[in-house]
C-alpha positions in Angstrom: 0.0 0.0 0.0 1.4 3.4 -1.0 1.9 6.3 1.4 -1.1 8.1 -0.2 -3.4 5.1 0.4 -2.2 4.5 3.9 -2.8 8.1 4.8 -6.3 8.1 3.3 -7.2 5.0 5.2 -5.9 6.4 8.5 -7.6 9.8 7.9 -10.9 8.1 7.0 -10.7 5.6 9.9 -9.9 8.2 12.6 -12.3 10.8 11.1 -15.1 8.2 10.9 -14.6 6.9 14.4 -14.5 10.3 16.0 -17.4 11.5 13.9 -19.6 8.5 14.8 -18.8 9.0 18.5 -19.7 12.7 18.4 -22.8 12.1 16.3 -24.2 9.5 18.7 -23.2 11.7 21.7 -25.1 14.7 20.3 -28.1 12.4 19.7 -31.4 13.6 18.2 -33.0 12.5 15.0 -31.2 10.0 12.7 -30.6 12.7 10.1 -29.0 15.0 12.7 -26.7 12.2 13.9 -25.7 11.4 10.3 -25.0 15.0 9.4 -23.0 15.6 12.6 -21.0 12.4 12.0 -20.2 13.4 8.4 -19.1 17.0 9.4 -16.9 15.8 12.3 -15.5 13.0 10.2 -14.5 15.4 7.4 -12.9 17.9 9.9 -11.0 15.2 11.7 -9.9 13.5 8.5 -8.8 16.8 7.1 -6.9 17.5 10.3 -5.0 14.2 10.1 -4.0 14.9 6.5 -3.0 18.5 7.3 -0.9 17.4 10.3 0.9 14.9 8.1 1.6 17.6 5.5 2.9 20.0 8.1 5.1 17.3 9.6 6.5 16.6 6.1 5.4 13.0 6.0 3.5 13.4 2.7 6.1 14.3 0.1 4.1 12.4 -2.5 1.7 15.4 -2.6 4.6 17.4 -4.1 5.9 14.6 -6.3 3.0 12.4 -7.8 5.5 9.7 -8.6 6.2 9.2 -4.9 10.0 9.7 -5.5 
């Protein structure tokens, strides 16, 4: 698995887990839980990617060939 795929899986997994937890914790109608989960998952997933970029762990974004 390439660095890009690994990062995408990690960001999605972390974002989804945190998003689901917050969505259920907030409660309410099913639609509210789903929307809250989606928004939090996107924010957390984006944060994971951004932190990796800042840390310099994702050089493949600069060089598409991964070299």
